[in-house]
C-alpha positions, 0 to 999 in steps of 0.5 A: 583195243590195240592190235597186239603182235602174235605170241604176246605174253600175259603181263607178270605180277611184278609188271602189274605191281610196278604199274600200280606205282604212283607216277607210272605213265598212263600209256604204259598202263594202257599197254599192260591192260591191252596185254592182259585183256588179249591174253590168257594168264596161267598165273592164278593171281594174274587170272584174278586181276583179269577176272576183276577187270573183266567185271569192271570194264578194264578200269585201272583205277577200279583195280587200284581201289580194290587192291587198297581195300583190306579183305574182300569188298562188301559189294562183291561178297553179295554178288552172285556165285560166278562173280564171287568166285572171280572176286576170290581170285582177285583177293588172291591177287591182293594178298600176293600184292601185299606180300610182293609189293610191301613185305617183299621189299620192307621185310627182306631178311638181312644177310645176318638173318639168313646166316642166323637161320641156317646155323645152330643156337649156341646156349653157352656152357653151364658155369658156377661162380667159385674161385676168381677164375671161375667167377670171371668165366661165369661173368663172361658167359653171362655177358654172352647170354645177355647179348653184351659183347663189350662186357664179354670181351672185357671178361675174356681179356681178364681171363687171358691176362691171368692165364685162366680158363680153357684157351679153346673155349675163350677163343670160341666165345671170343669169336661169338663176341666179335660176331655179335659186334659185326666184326667178322674178320676178328670173329673168323680169326677167333673161331679158326683158333678154336677150330685148330684145337682137336681136343676141344668140344667146340671144334666142329661148331667153331669150324662152321661159325668160321665159315659163317663169319667169313661169308658175312665178312665178304671173304667169299672164296675162303668161306666157300672153301671152308663150307664145302670142306664141312659139307663134304665131310660125311661125319661132320655134325654141321655138314647140313648147315654148311650146305644150306649156307652154300646153297643160298644165293642171297649170301654170295 
């Protein structure tokens, strides 16, 4: 065994998973095995790896094979209790490897998904087709609910051209239509217009969504300022959502 310097630390799970990658030099793998053999990991997953390697003569390929088999291999299920407990610890490692090594990089949430998880769901107002203006409003809200921002904007512009509908409501849903198209600058502008109407029932929602749109549009300073203002307002109904957005380092 290679002589290790005093104070050598156990390898981490990230180091182990990197060493499993194809093309890793054997010398680096051997060095990692020496560290693992000569230290006592505190992490349960790494302790499981060490226990497995103890039982398999520190054969790196045996560990690779073990981690590529779904679930617990049959020979280990039939092993004595002491070995079975070690196998269970190694199975914990396999599960961690699957999460960190596969899901961790294939299924990382996007910034849009992070924001969507933090903000509220907007169902849209109940509307009924009646007069011409009401029909256009109904079509606009239906387009929103169907996730059709192009049709929604077409109906919105028709309402704006005729002067029909509540201007704050149109600005608010205009913000959502642009938001759905990933046009965050236009979305923020519309949400800010809606937020400027103190008599609108959508004002508070529009404030939060303006902050969300500014964040997604990489207007970080403006987004933080607005979200901090919301989070500091003890009576704001969306102060918690604003604080959640501010606290998520993946967004900034």
